N, C-alpha and C positions, 0 to 999 in steps of 0.2 A: 295915194294915201294908202297905208296898209291897215287894218282894224281888226281888233281882237276883243272877243268878247268870253270874260270869264269869269266864274263863279268861285267865290271865296269862302269856305265854310268856317263857322265857328269850331270852337273845340271846348271840351271839357276836362279838367283834370278829375280824373276817377279817383285816384287818391293822390296827394302829394306830401313828400317827406325832405326836410331839409336836413343834410348830412354835415354841415359844417360851413367854412368859408374857404373858397380856392385861394391859391398864391394871387392870383390877378385881383382879388377883393371881392368877386362875385360868389354867391351862395351856391353850394352843390345841391343839387336836386336830385330827387328819385321818384319819378311820377310815371303815371300811364295817363299819356294823353288821348282822348278819342275825339274823332271827328264827327259833327252832327250835322243834320240837314238844314238849320238854320245859316243862312248865309247871306253875304253881302254881293253884289253885281258890279263889275267893272267894266266899262268900254275903254280900250288903249288904243289912241288912233296916233300912229305914227307916218309925219310927213316928210319922207326923204327930199322933196324939192323945196320945202321951206327953211330958212335960215334956223339956226340952233334956238331952241327955247324950250319953255316947258309952261303948262297951266292944267289946273286941277279943279274941276268943280265937284262938291259934295252935296248929293241929293238927299235929304233927309236929315243932316245935321248942318247947322250955320254956327256952329261955335269950334270947330277946329280950325286952327291956324294952318294954312296950308304949307306954310314953311317948316311947321313941326309935325305934319301928316307924315306918317311913316312909309306912305306911298312915296312921297318925295324923297325920302332918306334912301329909300330903297334903290330908286331911280339914280340918285348922286353916287351911291357907292358902286353901283354897277357899271356907270359911264366910267367913273373915276379908274376902278379896276379894269376895264377893257382899255383905258388908254395906257396904262403901265403895262398890261400886256402886249400891246402894241409896240410900246418902246424896247420890250425884251425881246420880241419876236417880230420883227419888221417883215416877216414872210407871209403873216397871217392877213387875209384878205381884207382889205379896207384899212390897214395899218397906218397908212401915210395919213388920211383924214382923221382917225382917231388919235395918232398922233398929235394933232394940231386941233383937238377937241372939235372936231367939225362933225357933230352929231346931228341926226334928224330933229326936228320939232316933234314934242311928245305932248299929248294932251291926254287926261285921263278923267273919265267922268265916273265917279264913283257914287252907287247908292246905298247908303247906309240902312242896314236893319240889325245888323249885331249892335247891342247896346254897350256903351262904354263904360268903363271902370267897372267891369263885371267879371272878370276872371276867365271871360271867353275867348280872348284873343283876337277881337274882329281887326284891330290895326296891322297884328303881325300878319294875319291871312292875308288882308289886303297887299301887304308889302311883300307877301310870298308869291301871290298872284303877279305882281307887277316884275319880280325877278324872272318867272317862269316863261312870262311874253316875252321880255328883253333877250333872254337866252334863246329863245324861239327865233326870234326876229333876226338876230345878229350870228346866226347860225351855229348856235350853241360852242361859243368859244370858251367855255370853263368847264372843267371837268366836274363830277358830282361831288368830289370831296372841295373843289375850290367854290362852287356854287354853295355849298353847306357852310363854309367858312365865312362868305360874304353874308350869308343870312343871319348868322350868329351876330355878325358885327352890327346888323340893323336893328337887331332885339332878339331876347333870350328864346322867344316862342317861335321864331320866322322858322327855323329848321324843320321842326314838326311838321310845317305845312307843305313842304316840297315833298313830304310822305305822305300825310293823311292817314285815313284809318285809325288802327290803333296800334301805337309804339310806346314802347319804354323810352323815357326820356331821362338822361343823366347829365351830370356836370352842370355846366350853364344852360343846357339845353340842346347842345349841338351833338352829343353821343347818343345816337338813336339805334334802337333793335326793335324791328316791325314784329308785332305780337299777332295769334291768331287772331280774327276779327272779331270783335264783341258788337256784331250789328245786329241791327232791328229791334234795340230794347226801347220800349215806350217811355218818353221823357215829359214830364211837366217842369218847366225851368220858372221860377220866381225872382225877378229882379227889382229888389227895394230901390227906391226912387235916389237914395243917398246912396253915392258911390264909395269905394275905398282906394285910397292910395298907395299903388303898390310900394313906392319907398319906404312910406310912412309903417306899412305893414312890416316890411323886413327889417326895419329899424328896432320896430317894437319887440320883434320876435329875437332879436340880437341882444336884448337886456334881460332875456331869461335862459335859464339851462334848456339844451335841446333834450327833446324825450330821445331814449335808447332807440337804435337801429338795429336789428337784427339782419344782417346781409344774409345769413344762411336761409332763413325761413322766407326773404322776399324773394330770393334766387329759386327755392324749391317752388314758391307758388307762381312765379313766371314759367316755370319749366312746366308746372300743372296746366297752365293756362293754354299752353301750346299743345298739350297731350291728350289732354281730358276731353271726352266727349259730352255732349249735350247741349243744351240752349244757351244763349252768351249769357243770360243774367245769372243762371244758376252755376256757371262755370266763374264768373266773376265773384261771385258772393262767398266762394269757397276760400277766399283771403280773410273773412274773418276780422278779427280785432287789427290785421294789418292795415285796413283801408280807412286811413284817416288822412286828415289835412292838417298838417304842422302851422299853418296860417289862419286857421278856422278861430281860434282862441283871441288872437289879437285883432283881427278883423271884426269879431264880435263885439270887442271891447269899445271900437270905434261906432260900429252899427248894430245896437243890441238887436235889431229887429231880426238879423240874419238868424240867431238862435230861435226866435220864435217862427219863423217861416219854416226852418227844418224840422223841428217839434212839430209842427202843424201838419208837414206833407206827410210825416211818417203816420201821423193819426189817420191819415185819408187811406191807408191801406199800401201805401209805398213799401217796397221791399227794402230800398237804400235810399237815403238822402245825404246829401253832402254840399258844403259850399266848393264852387271851383276857384281855382287859383288863388288870388288874393280877395277874391269878392268883388261886389257884393251879392252877386248871383248866388242860388241855390238850386240844385236839381233834384228831381226826385226819380227812380226808376219803377216802374210797374209791371206786373204781369202781362196785363192786356191794355188795349185801347180803350175799353169800355171803362175798366178801373180808371184809368189814367182822365178819362175824360169826365167823368165824374167827381174826381178830385179837382178839375179844373173848374167846375161850375161852383163847388164849395169855396175855394180859394177866392174866387173872383167875386162872388156875394158876401163875402167876409168883411166888415167896413174897416178890420184891423189892417187889410192888404190894400186898402183901396188905391193907395199910391204907388204901388207894386205894378209893373210890368209882366204880363204872363207870356210865355210860349209853350206852343204843343211842338214836340220835336220827337226825334229817334235818331239812334246812333247809326253810323254808315261805315 
């Protein structure tokens, strides 16, 4: 048996713009995604001596259908693509077995900490972890570009997690530019009990005119992030009015508490607060751990947010 332990970190959309709809029907995104230190953990056991098969156990969540888990989808897409590659190139190591779908038994034990329906990419991060482990185990059969395409076919956020850190993500999410890191920003994340359905959120925004998008200003801002000196939070906040999330309004219509959380976080002294992804999690950035921890105490003791989950984190 070969056993792999891997950490799957969550992400935040520090801002998120919708630029329209692509020819393939997906929305064209423009977003800085940021890896944070809140994480799921995976143990992936591969048994070459056992007959082909698959099992996934999810600790911490009992409502995830194994057949719909993105880990399962990632495994299926990887092995299917590996079989096709073996058919097209019989010279690769193991090709005869892969052509016959004779793959080892794979077992995944997933410990969940990232909340679902939060906009924090928990399922996508787990899926990327599976792809990276299988890529290593099978001797790196795919190029970086091929693995990136595999990832976006699993989910829009999955390619980002192959990179991590701070990235500008465009199109569906597969067009990625690494940005100078925005690390060590102190975060308080509040996740309302009620989640937001991503398809419903995008459907809602399609019924309204899209806000204007000034590409030149955004590109100048991204260039500044890579060139300016100073601490990460100060560099990030130079974006000013560019730092918006087009999905915030439709999500607030479905979960009004999102707006109240964001306003309350700003009132605690946060330098910046925004909903991530399609929600419903809201994050706030602070100048120091002390300020963040004080805000945590205020939110935790506020009866208006008694049903919310709170997370102390930082960018990495």
